ZATOR-789785 format. One record per residue (C-alpha): residue number from 1; x, y negated, z negated. Coordinates in steps of 0.2 Angstrom, whole numbers, always signed. Example, Ala and Ser with C-alpha at 12.3 -4.5 7.8 and 13.67 -1.06 7.14 Angstrom:
<drendrens>
<drendren lummi="1" px="+62" py="+22" pz="-39"/>
<drendren lummi="2" px="+68" py="+5" pz="-36"/>
</drendrens>
This chain:
<drendrens>
<drendren lummi="1" px="-651" py="+572" pz="+277"/>
<drendren lummi="2" px="-664" py="+561" pz="+269"/>
<drendren lummi="3" px="-672" py="+567" pz="+253"/>
<drendren lummi="4" px="-687" py="+562" pz="+244"/>
<drendren lummi="5" px="-676" py="+559" pz="+228"/>
<drendren lummi="6" px="-658" py="+556" pz="+224"/>
<drendren lummi="7" px="-662" py="+567" pz="+207"/>
<drendren lummi="8" px="-676" py="+577" pz="+202"/>
<drendren lummi="9" px="-676" py="+582" pz="+184"/>
<drendren lummi="10" px="-687" py="+597" pz="+178"/>
<drendren lummi="11" px="-691" py="+595" pz="+159"/>
<drendren lummi="12" px="-694" py="+579" pz="+149"/>
<drendren lummi="13" px="-686" py="+583" pz="+134"/>
<drendren lummi="14" px="-672" py="+573" pz="+126"/>
<drendren lummi="15" px="-659" py="+579" pz="+139"/>
<drendren lummi="16" px="-670" py="+577" pz="+154"/>
<drendren lummi="17" px="-677" py="+560" pz="+149"/>
<drendren lummi="18" px="-659" py="+554" pz="+145"/>
<drendren lummi="19" px="-653" py="+559" pz="+162"/>
<drendren lummi="20" px="-668" py="+553" pz="+171"/>
<drendren lummi="21" px="-667" py="+535" pz="+163"/>
<drendren lummi="22" px="-649" py="+533" pz="+165"/>
<drendren lummi="23" px="-650" py="+538" pz="+183"/>
<drendren lummi="24" px="-664" py="+527" pz="+187"/>
<drendren lummi="25" px="-655" py="+512" pz="+178"/>
<drendren lummi="26" px="-640" py="+516" pz="+190"/>
<drendren lummi="27" px="-651" py="+513" pz="+205"/>
<drendren lummi="28" px="-656" py="+530" pz="+210"/>
<drendren lummi="29" px="-672" py="+536" pz="+215"/>
<drendren lummi="30" px="-678" py="+549" pz="+201"/>
<drendren lummi="31" px="-692" py="+559" pz="+197"/>
<drendren lummi="32" px="-695" py="+569" pz="+181"/>
<drendren lummi="33" px="-708" py="+583" pz="+180"/>
<drendren lummi="34" px="-715" py="+590" pz="+164"/>
<drendren lummi="35" px="-730" py="+601" pz="+162"/>
<drendren lummi="36" px="-732" py="+598" pz="+144"/>
<drendren lummi="37" px="-731" py="+583" pz="+133"/>
<drendren lummi="38" px="-714" py="+573" pz="+136"/>
<drendren lummi="39" px="-702" py="+574" pz="+122"/>
<drendren lummi="40" px="-698" py="+592" pz="+122"/>
<drendren lummi="41" px="-695" py="+605" pz="+109"/>
<drendren lummi="42" px="-688" py="+592" pz="+97"/>
<drendren lummi="43" px="-701" py="+580" pz="+97"/>
<drendren lummi="44" px="-717" py="+590" pz="+101"/>
<drendren lummi="45" px="-714" py="+607" pz="+93"/>
<drendren lummi="46" px="-697" py="+608" pz="+84"/>
<drendren lummi="47" px="-686" py="+597" pz="+74"/>
<drendren lummi="48" px="-697" py="+581" pz="+71"/>
<drendren lummi="49" px="-713" py="+589" pz="+66"/>
<drendren lummi="50" px="-704" py="+603" pz="+56"/>
<drendren lummi="51" px="-694" py="+590" pz="+46"/>
<drendren lummi="52" px="-711" py="+581" pz="+42"/>
<drendren lummi="53" px="-716" py="+598" pz="+35"/>
<drendren lummi="54" px="-700" py="+600" pz="+25"/>
<drendren lummi="55" px="-703" py="+583" pz="+18"/>
<drendren lummi="56" px="-721" py="+588" pz="+13"/>
<drendren lummi="57" px="-714" py="+604" pz="+4"/>
<drendren lummi="58" px="-701" py="+595" pz="-5"/>
<drendren lummi="59" px="-712" py="+583" pz="-13"/>
<drendren lummi="60" px="-720" py="+598" pz="-22"/>
<drendren lummi="61" px="-703" py="+602" pz="-30"/>
<drendren lummi="62" px="-700" py="+583" pz="-34"/>
<drendren lummi="63" px="-716" py="+581" pz="-43"/>
<drendren lummi="64" px="-712" py="+596" pz="-54"/>
<drendren lummi="65" px="-694" py="+588" pz="-57"/>
<drendren lummi="66" px="-702" py="+572" pz="-61"/>
<drendren lummi="67" px="-709" py="+579" pz="-78"/>
<drendren lummi="68" px="-692" py="+580" pz="-84"/>
<drendren lummi="69" px="-691" py="+561" pz="-82"/>
<drendren lummi="70" px="-706" py="+557" pz="-91"/>
<drendren lummi="71" px="-720" py="+558" pz="-77"/>
<drendren lummi="72" px="-736" py="+567" pz="-81"/>
<drendren lummi="73" px="-751" py="+572" pz="-72"/>
<drendren lummi="74" px="-766" py="+569" pz="-84"/>
<drendren lummi="75" px="-778" py="+574" pz="-70"/>
<drendren lummi="76" px="-770" py="+591" pz="-68"/>
<drendren lummi="77" px="-757" py="+598" pz="-56"/>
<drendren lummi="78" px="-756" py="+589" pz="-39"/>
<drendren lummi="79" px="-766" py="+597" pz="-25"/>
<drendren lummi="80" px="-760" py="+598" pz="-6"/>
<drendren lummi="81" px="-771" py="+596" pz="+8"/>
<drendren lummi="82" px="-765" py="+605" pz="+24"/>
<drendren lummi="83" px="-776" py="+598" pz="+37"/>
<drendren lummi="84" px="-771" py="+580" pz="+32"/>
<drendren lummi="85" px="-753" py="+584" pz="+34"/>
<drendren lummi="86" px="-756" py="+594" pz="+51"/>
<drendren lummi="87" px="-766" py="+581" pz="+58"/>
<drendren lummi="88" px="-754" py="+566" pz="+52"/>
<drendren lummi="89" px="-740" py="+575" pz="+60"/>
<drendren lummi="90" px="-748" py="+578" pz="+77"/>
<drendren lummi="91" px="-753" py="+560" pz="+77"/>
<drendren lummi="92" px="-735" py="+555" pz="+75"/>
<drendren lummi="93" px="-729" py="+568" pz="+88"/>
<drendren lummi="94" px="-742" py="+560" pz="+101"/>
<drendren lummi="95" px="-735" py="+543" pz="+96"/>
<drendren lummi="96" px="-717" py="+548" pz="+100"/>
<drendren lummi="97" px="-721" py="+558" pz="+115"/>
<drendren lummi="98" px="-730" py="+542" pz="+123"/>
<drendren lummi="99" px="-714" py="+533" pz="+120"/>
<drendren lummi="100" px="-704" py="+546" pz="+130"/>
<drendren lummi="101" px="-717" py="+543" pz="+144"/>
<drendren lummi="102" px="-715" py="+525" pz="+143"/>
<drendren lummi="103" px="-696" py="+527" pz="+144"/>
<drendren lummi="104" px="-698" py="+536" pz="+160"/>
<drendren lummi="105" px="-710" py="+523" pz="+168"/>
<drendren lummi="106" px="-702" py="+508" pz="+162"/>
<drendren lummi="107" px="-686" py="+512" pz="+169"/>
<drendren lummi="108" px="-693" py="+516" pz="+186"/>
<drendren lummi="109" px="-693" py="+536" pz="+185"/>
<drendren lummi="110" px="-708" py="+544" pz="+194"/>
<drendren lummi="111" px="-716" py="+554" pz="+179"/>
<drendren lummi="112" px="-724" py="+569" pz="+186"/>
<drendren lummi="113" px="-736" py="+578" pz="+174"/>
<drendren lummi="114" px="-735" py="+595" pz="+183"/>
<drendren lummi="115" px="-725" py="+610" pz="+184"/>
<drendren lummi="116" px="-711" py="+610" pz="+195"/>
<drendren lummi="117" px="-704" py="+626" pz="+203"/>
<drendren lummi="118" px="-687" py="+627" pz="+212"/>
<drendren lummi="119" px="-689" py="+634" pz="+230"/>
<drendren lummi="120" px="-671" py="+630" pz="+237"/>
<drendren lummi="121" px="-655" py="+622" pz="+234"/>
<drendren lummi="122" px="-664" py="+605" pz="+237"/>
<drendren lummi="123" px="-682" py="+608" pz="+237"/>
<drendren lummi="124" px="-696" py="+610" pz="+225"/>
<drendren lummi="125" px="-714" py="+614" pz="+224"/>
<drendren lummi="126" px="-725" py="+603" pz="+212"/>
<drendren lummi="127" px="-743" py="+608" pz="+213"/>
<drendren lummi="128" px="-747" py="+609" pz="+231"/>
<drendren lummi="129" px="-733" py="+597" pz="+236"/>
<drendren lummi="130" px="-716" py="+602" pz="+243"/>
<drendren lummi="131" px="-703" py="+589" pz="+238"/>
<drendren lummi="132" px="-684" py="+587" pz="+241"/>
<drendren lummi="133" px="-669" py="+581" pz="+231"/>
<drendren lummi="134" px="-651" py="+579" pz="+234"/>
<drendren lummi="135" px="-648" py="+585" pz="+215"/>
<drendren lummi="136" px="-659" py="+595" pz="+204"/>
<drendren lummi="137" px="-657" py="+595" pz="+185"/>
<drendren lummi="138" px="-665" py="+608" pz="+175"/>
<drendren lummi="139" px="-668" py="+603" pz="+157"/>
<drendren lummi="140" px="-683" py="+614" pz="+152"/>
<drendren lummi="141" px="-676" py="+620" pz="+135"/>
<drendren lummi="142" px="-681" py="+637" pz="+127"/>
<drendren lummi="143" px="-696" py="+646" pz="+120"/>
<drendren lummi="144" px="-698" py="+656" pz="+104"/>
<drendren lummi="145" px="-694" py="+674" pz="+105"/>
<drendren lummi="146" px="-707" py="+688" pz="+100"/>
<drendren lummi="147" px="-701" py="+706" pz="+99"/>
<drendren lummi="148" px="-714" py="+713" pz="+111"/>
<drendren lummi="149" px="-707" py="+731" pz="+110"/>
<drendren lummi="150" px="-716" py="+732" pz="+93"/>
<drendren lummi="151" px="-733" py="+738" pz="+92"/>
<drendren lummi="152" px="-745" py="+724" pz="+87"/>
<drendren lummi="153" px="-732" py="+711" pz="+90"/>
<drendren lummi="154" px="-745" py="+700" pz="+97"/>
<drendren lummi="155" px="-753" py="+699" pz="+80"/>
<drendren lummi="156" px="-739" py="+687" pz="+75"/>
<drendren lummi="157" px="-737" py="+669" pz="+78"/>
<drendren lummi="158" px="-721" py="+659" pz="+83"/>
<drendren lummi="159" px="-714" py="+642" pz="+78"/>
<drendren lummi="160" px="-725" py="+633" pz="+92"/>
<drendren lummi="161" px="-741" py="+640" pz="+84"/>
<drendren lummi="162" px="-736" py="+635" pz="+66"/>
<drendren lummi="163" px="-739" py="+616" pz="+68"/>
<drendren lummi="164" px="-757" py="+619" pz="+73"/>
<drendren lummi="165" px="-763" py="+632" pz="+60"/>
<drendren lummi="166" px="-781" py="+630" pz="+56"/>
<drendren lummi="167" px="-777" py="+634" pz="+37"/>
<drendren lummi="168" px="-763" py="+639" pz="+27"/>
<drendren lummi="169" px="-762" py="+657" pz="+24"/>
<drendren lummi="170" px="-762" py="+665" pz="+7"/>
<drendren lummi="171" px="-748" py="+677" pz="+11"/>
<drendren lummi="172" px="-735" py="+676" pz="+26"/>
<drendren lummi="173" px="-722" py="+688" pz="+32"/>
<drendren lummi="174" px="-707" py="+679" pz="+41"/>
<drendren lummi="175" px="-695" py="+689" pz="+53"/>
<drendren lummi="176" px="-678" py="+681" pz="+55"/>
<drendren lummi="177" px="-663" py="+675" pz="+45"/>
<drendren lummi="178" px="-658" py="+660" pz="+56"/>
<drendren lummi="179" px="-662" py="+642" pz="+54"/>
<drendren lummi="180" px="-680" py="+643" pz="+60"/>
<drendren lummi="181" px="-685" py="+658" pz="+49"/>
<drendren lummi="182" px="-677" py="+650" pz="+33"/>
<drendren lummi="183" px="-684" py="+633" pz="+36"/>
<drendren lummi="184" px="-702" py="+639" pz="+39"/>
<drendren lummi="185" px="-700" py="+651" pz="+24"/>
<drendren lummi="186" px="-696" py="+637" pz="+12"/>
<drendren lummi="187" px="-709" py="+625" pz="+20"/>
<drendren lummi="188" px="-723" py="+638" pz="+18"/>
<drendren lummi="189" px="-717" py="+644" pz="+0"/>
<drendren lummi="190" px="-716" py="+625" pz="-5"/>
<drendren lummi="191" px="-735" py="+623" pz="+1"/>
<drendren lummi="192" px="-740" py="+637" pz="-10"/>
<drendren lummi="193" px="-739" py="+652" pz="+2"/>
<drendren lummi="194" px="-734" py="+669" pz="-5"/>
<drendren lummi="195" px="-719" py="+672" pz="+8"/>
<drendren lummi="196" px="-709" py="+688" pz="+12"/>
<drendren lummi="197" px="-693" py="+686" pz="+23"/>
<drendren lummi="198" px="-687" py="+701" pz="+32"/>
<drendren lummi="199" px="-670" py="+701" pz="+40"/>
<drendren lummi="200" px="-662" py="+714" pz="+50"/>
<drendren lummi="201" px="-644" py="+709" pz="+44"/>
<drendren lummi="202" px="-635" py="+710" pz="+27"/>
<drendren lummi="203" px="-634" py="+691" pz="+24"/>
<drendren lummi="204" px="-644" py="+675" pz="+32"/>
<drendren lummi="205" px="-636" py="+662" pz="+42"/>
<drendren lummi="206" px="-624" py="+673" pz="+52"/>
<drendren lummi="207" px="-611" py="+661" pz="+59"/>
<drendren lummi="208" px="-611" py="+649" pz="+44"/>
<drendren lummi="209" px="-598" py="+650" pz="+30"/>
<drendren lummi="210" px="-602" py="+665" pz="+20"/>
<drendren lummi="211" px="-605" py="+655" pz="+4"/>
<drendren lummi="212" px="-617" py="+644" pz="+13"/>
<drendren lummi="213" px="-628" py="+660" pz="+17"/>
<drendren lummi="214" px="-626" py="+666" pz="-1"/>
<drendren lummi="215" px="-631" py="+649" pz="-8"/>
<drendren lummi="216" px="-647" py="+650" pz="+2"/>
<drendren lummi="217" px="-651" py="+668" pz="-3"/>
<drendren lummi="218" px="-649" py="+662" pz="-21"/>
<drendren lummi="219" px="-663" py="+650" pz="-20"/>
<drendren lummi="220" px="-676" py="+662" pz="-14"/>
<drendren lummi="221" px="-681" py="+668" pz="-31"/>
<drendren lummi="222" px="-684" py="+651" pz="-37"/>
<drendren lummi="223" px="-694" py="+646" pz="-22"/>
<drendren lummi="224" px="-705" py="+662" pz="-24"/>
<drendren lummi="225" px="-699" py="+670" pz="-8"/>
<drendren lummi="226" px="-697" py="+689" pz="-7"/>
<drendren lummi="227" px="-682" py="+694" pz="+3"/>
<drendren lummi="228" px="-679" py="+710" pz="+11"/>
<drendren lummi="229" px="-663" py="+712" pz="+21"/>
<drendren lummi="230" px="-657" py="+726" pz="+32"/>
<drendren lummi="231" px="-675" py="+729" pz="+39"/>
<drendren lummi="232" px="-685" py="+725" pz="+55"/>
<drendren lummi="233" px="-703" py="+727" pz="+59"/>
<drendren lummi="234" px="-708" py="+744" pz="+66"/>
<drendren lummi="235" px="-726" py="+741" pz="+68"/>
<drendren lummi="236" px="-740" py="+728" pz="+64"/>
<drendren lummi="237" px="-758" py="+733" pz="+61"/>
<drendren lummi="238" px="-773" py="+721" pz="+60"/>
<drendren lummi="239" px="-790" py="+722" pz="+53"/>
<drendren lummi="240" px="-806" py="+714" pz="+58"/>
<drendren lummi="241" px="-805" py="+702" pz="+43"/>
<drendren lummi="242" px="-788" py="+696" pz="+50"/>
<drendren lummi="243" px="-777" py="+704" pz="+36"/>
<drendren lummi="244" px="-762" py="+713" pz="+43"/>
<drendren lummi="245" px="-750" py="+726" pz="+38"/>
<drendren lummi="246" px="-732" py="+725" pz="+42"/>
<drendren lummi="247" px="-722" py="+742" pz="+43"/>
<drendren lummi="248" px="-703" py="+741" pz="+40"/>
<drendren lummi="249" px="-689" py="+751" pz="+46"/>
<drendren lummi="250" px="-684" py="+755" pz="+27"/>
<drendren lummi="251" px="-702" py="+763" pz="+25"/>
<drendren lummi="252" px="-710" py="+749" pz="+16"/>
<drendren lummi="253" px="-727" py="+741" pz="+20"/>
<drendren lummi="254" px="-731" py="+723" pz="+18"/>
<drendren lummi="255" px="-749" py="+717" pz="+17"/>
<drendren lummi="256" px="-751" py="+699" pz="+23"/>
<drendren lummi="257" px="-762" py="+686" pz="+31"/>
<drendren lummi="258" px="-749" py="+679" pz="+43"/>
<drendren lummi="259" px="-735" py="+687" pz="+52"/>
<drendren lummi="260" px="-722" py="+674" pz="+59"/>
<drendren lummi="261" px="-709" py="+678" pz="+71"/>
<drendren lummi="262" px="-694" py="+668" pz="+69"/>
<drendren lummi="263" px="-680" py="+679" pz="+78"/>
<drendren lummi="264" px="-673" py="+667" pz="+90"/>
<drendren lummi="265" px="-676" py="+657" pz="+106"/>
<drendren lummi="266" px="-676" py="+661" pz="+124"/>
<drendren lummi="267" px="-670" py="+650" pz="+139"/>
<drendren lummi="268" px="-687" py="+645" pz="+147"/>
<drendren lummi="269" px="-681" py="+649" pz="+164"/>
<drendren lummi="270" px="-696" py="+663" pz="+169"/>
<drendren lummi="271" px="-705" py="+658" pz="+184"/>
<drendren lummi="272" px="-694" py="+643" pz="+188"/>
<drendren lummi="273" px="-688" py="+650" pz="+205"/>
<drendren lummi="274" px="-670" py="+648" pz="+200"/>
<drendren lummi="275" px="-664" py="+666" pz="+204"/>
<drendren lummi="276" px="-673" py="+666" pz="+221"/>
<drendren lummi="277" px="-664" py="+649" pz="+225"/>
<drendren lummi="278" px="-647" py="+658" pz="+221"/>
<drendren lummi="279" px="-644" py="+651" pz="+204"/>
<drendren lummi="280" px="-635" py="+663" pz="+192"/>
<drendren lummi="281" px="-643" py="+667" pz="+176"/>
<drendren lummi="282" px="-635" py="+677" pz="+161"/>
<drendren lummi="283" px="-643" py="+692" pz="+153"/>
<drendren lummi="284" px="-653" py="+680" pz="+141"/>
<drendren lummi="285" px="-660" py="+670" pz="+156"/>
<drendren lummi="286" px="-649" py="+655" pz="+153"/>
<drendren lummi="287" px="-642" py="+645" pz="+167"/>
<drendren lummi="288" px="-624" py="+648" pz="+169"/>
<drendren lummi="289" px="-615" py="+632" pz="+171"/>
<drendren lummi="290" px="-597" py="+626" pz="+172"/>
<drendren lummi="291" px="-589" py="+612" pz="+162"/>
<drendren lummi="292" px="-598" py="+599" pz="+172"/>
<drendren lummi="293" px="-615" py="+606" pz="+170"/>
<drendren lummi="294" px="-616" py="+613" pz="+188"/>
<drendren lummi="295" px="-624" py="+630" pz="+192"/>
<drendren lummi="296" px="-618" py="+642" pz="+205"/>
<drendren lummi="297" px="-628" py="+632" pz="+217"/>
<drendren lummi="298" px="-619" py="+615" pz="+219"/>
<drendren lummi="299" px="-634" py="+604" pz="+220"/>
<drendren lummi="300" px="-642" py="+612" pz="+205"/>
<drendren lummi="301" px="-637" py="+607" pz="+187"/>
<drendren lummi="302" px="-643" py="+611" pz="+170"/>
<drendren lummi="303" px="-641" py="+604" pz="+152"/>
<drendren lummi="304" px="-648" py="+608" pz="+135"/>
<drendren lummi="305" px="-655" py="+624" pz="+127"/>
<drendren lummi="306" px="-659" py="+631" pz="+145"/>
<drendren lummi="307" px="-640" py="+634" pz="+146"/>
<drendren lummi="308" px="-639" py="+642" pz="+129"/>
<drendren lummi="309" px="-622" py="+634" pz="+124"/>
<drendren lummi="310" px="-625" py="+624" pz="+109"/>
<drendren lummi="311" px="-644" py="+622" pz="+106"/>
<drendren lummi="312" px="-645" py="+605" pz="+97"/>
<drendren lummi="313" px="-655" py="+590" pz="+103"/>
<drendren lummi="314" px="-639" py="+578" pz="+102"/>
<drendren lummi="315" px="-629" py="+589" pz="+112"/>
<drendren lummi="316" px="-642" py="+590" pz="+126"/>
<drendren lummi="317" px="-642" py="+571" pz="+126"/>
<drendren lummi="318" px="-623" py="+570" pz="+128"/>
<drendren lummi="319" px="-623" py="+583" pz="+141"/>
<drendren lummi="320" px="-635" py="+572" pz="+150"/>
<drendren lummi="321" px="-624" py="+558" pz="+149"/>
<drendren lummi="322" px="-609" py="+567" pz="+155"/>
<drendren lummi="323" px="-619" py="+573" pz="+169"/>
<drendren lummi="324" px="-625" py="+556" pz="+176"/>
<drendren lummi="325" px="-608" py="+549" pz="+173"/>
<drendren lummi="326" px="-599" py="+563" pz="+182"/>
<drendren lummi="327" px="-611" py="+567" pz="+196"/>
<drendren lummi="328" px="-619" py="+550" pz="+200"/>
<drendren lummi="329" px="-607" py="+537" pz="+194"/>
<drendren lummi="330" px="-591" py="+545" pz="+200"/>
<drendren lummi="331" px="-584" py="+543" pz="+182"/>
<drendren lummi="332" px="-579" py="+561" pz="+177"/>
<drendren lummi="333" px="-584" py="+564" pz="+158"/>
<drendren lummi="334" px="-586" py="+581" pz="+148"/>
<drendren lummi="335" px="-595" py="+585" pz="+133"/>
<drendren lummi="336" px="-582" py="+589" pz="+118"/>
<drendren lummi="337" px="-590" py="+604" pz="+109"/>
<drendren lummi="338" px="-578" py="+602" pz="+95"/>
<drendren lummi="339" px="-583" py="+598" pz="+77"/>
<drendren lummi="340" px="-602" py="+596" pz="+81"/>
<drendren lummi="341" px="-611" py="+594" pz="+64"/>
<drendren lummi="342" px="-626" py="+606" pz="+61"/>
<drendren lummi="343" px="-639" py="+607" pz="+47"/>
<drendren lummi="344" px="-652" py="+620" pz="+41"/>
<drendren lummi="345" px="-666" py="+612" pz="+31"/>
<drendren lummi="346" px="-669" py="+625" pz="+19"/>
<drendren lummi="347" px="-673" py="+619" pz="+2"/>
<drendren lummi="348" px="-660" py="+614" pz="-3"/>
<drendren lummi="349" px="-652" py="+613" pz="+14"/>
<drendren lummi="350" px="-635" py="+618" pz="+21"/>
<drendren lummi="351" px="-624" py="+608" pz="+33"/>
<drendren lummi="352" px="-607" py="+611" pz="+41"/>
<drendren lummi="353" px="-595" py="+604" pz="+54"/>
<drendren lummi="354" px="-579" py="+612" pz="+60"/>
<drendren lummi="355" px="-572" py="+628" pz="+56"/>
<drendren lummi="356" px="-575" py="+641" pz="+42"/>
<drendren lummi="357" px="-560" py="+648" pz="+33"/>
<drendren lummi="358" px="-562" py="+664" pz="+43"/>
<drendren lummi="359" px="-564" py="+655" pz="+60"/>
<drendren lummi="360" px="-548" py="+644" pz="+56"/>
<drendren lummi="361" px="-537" py="+660" pz="+53"/>
<drendren lummi="362" px="-544" py="+669" pz="+68"/>
<drendren lummi="363" px="-539" py="+654" pz="+78"/>
<drendren lummi="364" px="-521" py="+655" pz="+71"/>
<drendren lummi="365" px="-521" py="+642" pz="+57"/>
<drendren lummi="366" px="-513" py="+646" pz="+40"/>
<drendren lummi="367" px="-529" py="+639" pz="+32"/>
<drendren lummi="368" px="-533" py="+635" pz="+14"/>
<drendren lummi="369" px="-549" py="+633" pz="+7"/>
<drendren lummi="370" px="-555" py="+620" pz="-7"/>
<drendren lummi="371" px="-571" py="+623" pz="-16"/>
<drendren lummi="372" px="-582" py="+614" pz="-29"/>
<drendren lummi="373" px="-598" py="+622" pz="-37"/>
<drendren lummi="374" px="-608" py="+610" pz="-48"/>
<drendren lummi="375" px="-625" py="+606" pz="-55"/>
<drendren lummi="376" px="-630" py="+588" pz="-48"/>
<drendren lummi="377" px="-634" py="+575" pz="-60"/>
<drendren lummi="378" px="-652" py="+573" pz="-54"/>
<drendren lummi="379" px="-656" py="+590" pz="-59"/>
<drendren lummi="380" px="-651" py="+589" pz="-77"/>
<drendren lummi="381" px="-665" py="+581" pz="-85"/>
<drendren lummi="382" px="-677" py="+590" pz="-74"/>
<drendren lummi="383" px="-671" py="+607" pz="-81"/>
<drendren lummi="384" px="-668" py="+611" pz="-63"/>
<drendren lummi="385" px="-655" py="+625" pz="-61"/>
<drendren lummi="386" px="-651" py="+621" pz="-43"/>
<drendren lummi="387" px="-632" py="+619" pz="-39"/>
<drendren lummi="388" px="-622" py="+612" pz="-25"/>
<drendren lummi="389" px="-607" py="+620" pz="-16"/>
<drendren lummi="390" px="-594" py="+610" pz="-6"/>
<drendren lummi="391" px="-579" py="+617" pz="+4"/>
<drendren lummi="392" px="-566" py="+610" pz="+14"/>
<drendren lummi="393" px="-555" py="+620" pz="+26"/>
<drendren lummi="394" px="-537" py="+614" pz="+28"/>
<drendren lummi="395" px="-523" py="+618" pz="+39"/>
<drendren lummi="396" px="-508" py="+621" pz="+27"/>
<drendren lummi="397" px="-495" py="+615" pz="+41"/>
<drendren lummi="398" px="-503" py="+598" pz="+45"/>
<drendren lummi="399" px="-514" py="+595" pz="+31"/>
<drendren lummi="400" px="-528" py="+592" pz="+44"/>
<drendren lummi="401" px="-546" py="+595" pz="+38"/>
<drendren lummi="402" px="-553" py="+608" pz="+50"/>
<drendren lummi="403" px="-570" py="+610" pz="+43"/>
<drendren lummi="404" px="-582" py="+604" pz="+29"/>
<drendren lummi="405" px="-597" py="+614" pz="+22"/>
<drendren lummi="406" px="-610" py="+608" pz="+10"/>
<drendren lummi="407" px="-624" py="+616" pz="+2"/>
<drendren lummi="408" px="-637" py="+606" pz="-8"/>
<drendren lummi="409" px="-648" py="+591" pz="-8"/>
<drendren lummi="410" px="-643" py="+578" pz="+5"/>
<drendren lummi="411" px="-630" py="+589" pz="+12"/>
<drendren lummi="412" px="-635" py="+585" pz="+30"/>
<drendren lummi="413" px="-634" py="+566" pz="+27"/>
<drendren lummi="414" px="-616" py="+568" pz="+20"/>
<drendren lummi="415" px="-610" py="+580" pz="+34"/>
<drendren lummi="416" px="-614" py="+567" pz="+47"/>
<drendren lummi="417" px="-602" py="+555" pz="+39"/>
<drendren lummi="418" px="-589" py="+569" pz="+36"/>
<drendren lummi="419" px="-590" py="+574" pz="+54"/>
<drendren lummi="420" px="-582" py="+558" pz="+58"/>
<drendren lummi="421" px="-568" py="+561" pz="+48"/>
<drendren lummi="422" px="-565" py="+579" pz="+54"/>
<drendren lummi="423" px="-568" py="+574" pz="+72"/>
<drendren lummi="424" px="-555" py="+561" pz="+70"/>
<drendren lummi="425" px="-542" py="+574" pz="+62"/>
<drendren lummi="426" px="-540" py="+565" pz="+45"/>
<drendren lummi="427" px="-530" py="+575" pz="+32"/>
<drendren lummi="428" px="-534" py="+582" pz="+15"/>
<drendren lummi="429" px="-523" py="+568" pz="+8"/>
<drendren lummi="430" px="-534" py="+555" pz="+17"/>
<drendren lummi="431" px="-549" py="+563" pz="+8"/>
<drendren lummi="432" px="-539" py="+563" pz="-8"/>
<drendren lummi="433" px="-534" py="+544" pz="-7"/>
<drendren lummi="434" px="-551" py="+539" pz="-3"/>
<drendren lummi="435" px="-559" py="+531" pz="-19"/>
<drendren lummi="436" px="-574" py="+540" pz="-26"/>
<drendren lummi="437" px="-591" py="+532" pz="-27"/>
<drendren lummi="438" px="-598" py="+537" pz="-44"/>
<drendren lummi="439" px="-609" py="+543" pz="-49"/>
<drendren lummi="440" px="-615" py="+552" pz="-33"/>
<drendren lummi="441" px="-614" py="+571" pz="-28"/>
<drendren lummi="442" px="-604" py="+565" pz="-12"/>
<drendren lummi="443" px="-589" py="+560" pz="-23"/>
<drendren lummi="444" px="-584" py="+578" pz="-25"/>
<drendren lummi="445" px="-579" py="+578" pz="-7"/>
<drendren lummi="446" px="-564" py="+567" pz="-11"/>
<drendren lummi="447" px="-560" py="+574" pz="-28"/>
<drendren lummi="448" px="-559" py="+592" pz="-23"/>
<drendren lummi="449" px="-544" py="+601" pz="-30"/>
<drendren lummi="450" px="-548" py="+620" pz="-33"/>
<drendren lummi="451" px="-542" py="+632" pz="-20"/>
<drendren lummi="452" px="-551" py="+648" pz="-17"/>
<drendren lummi="453" px="-546" py="+665" pz="-10"/>
<drendren lummi="454" px="-556" py="+672" pz="+4"/>
</drendrens>
C-alpha cells in the first residue's frame, strides 16, 4: 500500500521534533502536526520558562546575601516588576519555539499547524483532510491536572496559566507536594507573594531520598511559605472581588487571592482517537508501549510524557532517537532507564541520580549510606543559615556507588557530572581517590566518610 507519509508525528515537543528531524534526515517522508506552539511543554509552558522564573526569584535572595559582602542599596530595597519578567520570558519562549519550527522545515519535515486525530492504524484526520502514514508516532506530552471533583475547582489555575498572570497575587495557596508545586511555591514566595502550600501526604517529594524531602521542608519558614501537610482541598469559594476561601479536610480555612493546582500531570490523549483505533491506554490515559515504544497497534508508537514512564525532556529525546534507529534504520536501540539524573528547582534545589538507601535494600543490595551536612562557605559572611546535604549510597559487596543525592545550591549542576560516574559503575574508592577541588561545595562528594543508619 502507498501512504502519504512514511512517518506522521503528532506533537512538536522535544521528542516529536527529534524523531521527525532524524527520520527526515534519513530520507523518509515525514510530517509533524502541532496545534500549539512548537517546542512542547518544556519550551512553551514548562522547564524553560519556569527556570527563568526560578532565576528571577533567586536574585531577590542573592541581593539580601550581598549585604554581608559589603553591598548596600542607598535608594532603598530593590523592587521587582512582574510584567517585565513575564513579557521577557514569553519573548524568549517565542524565539525558542521558532527555532523548533525552523528545525522541522529546514530538515524537510512538513510542519502542520493543526490538530491531528488518529482514525485508524494508518490514518489520521487533520482539519478537513484525511491522511495516511505507514507509521504514526504519538508525542503529545501531558497536561496539568485539576481535581474537578472539588466544588469550585475551576477557580484555581494550573501551571500553564502561571506564566501569563496579569499581575502577581498578594496571597496564593498551592496544592501539591511534587516538583511543580514546590518550584512554584518558592518562585512565588521569592517574588513577594504570601504562599501557603497544602499537601495531602506526610512529607514532600515522595520518591526522593527522605532527607531530600526533609531538607526542602526545612527551607519553608525561611522562604516565608506556610506548610500544611496531611490535608486536601474540600471546597473553594470565590467572591465578586476575586478573593477566594479554600476549605481544607482538617477543618482549616485559608483566605487567598490565587489558588494554584499542582497535583500532577495527565497524558494528553483525550480526543486523540487512539482507543477507537485500537490503541491500549492505561487507567491514567497513557499510551501503553513496549520496550521499543510500540503500542498495541503495530503501526502506532509513542514517546515522552504521553507514555507516563519517566516524564523528563531528555528521556523523551532519547526515546525518540531509539524509535528512529529501531523502526526506521533497522538498528535496534533501547532507552536505558537506569541512573537518570533528576532535579527539583526548589530554593535551594535538590538533585539525585540512582537509588536511595531504601530502594537499594529493596533491590537486594547490602547498602551503606554516606552523608555530609554542612554550611556552604558562600553563606557565612551573608549570615545565611542555609545548609547543604549530600549522600552516597554504596553496595558493600562491590563498593559500587548506587546513588548520589544532593540538596543545596548548585546541586543539579553537580548531579549531572556525578551521574556519569554512577552510570559508569565507579566505586566509592574511585570517589575517595579523586583529588578534591578546594574550596568548593562539590569537594564534599569525594571526601565523604561519615556513615549513617537509615
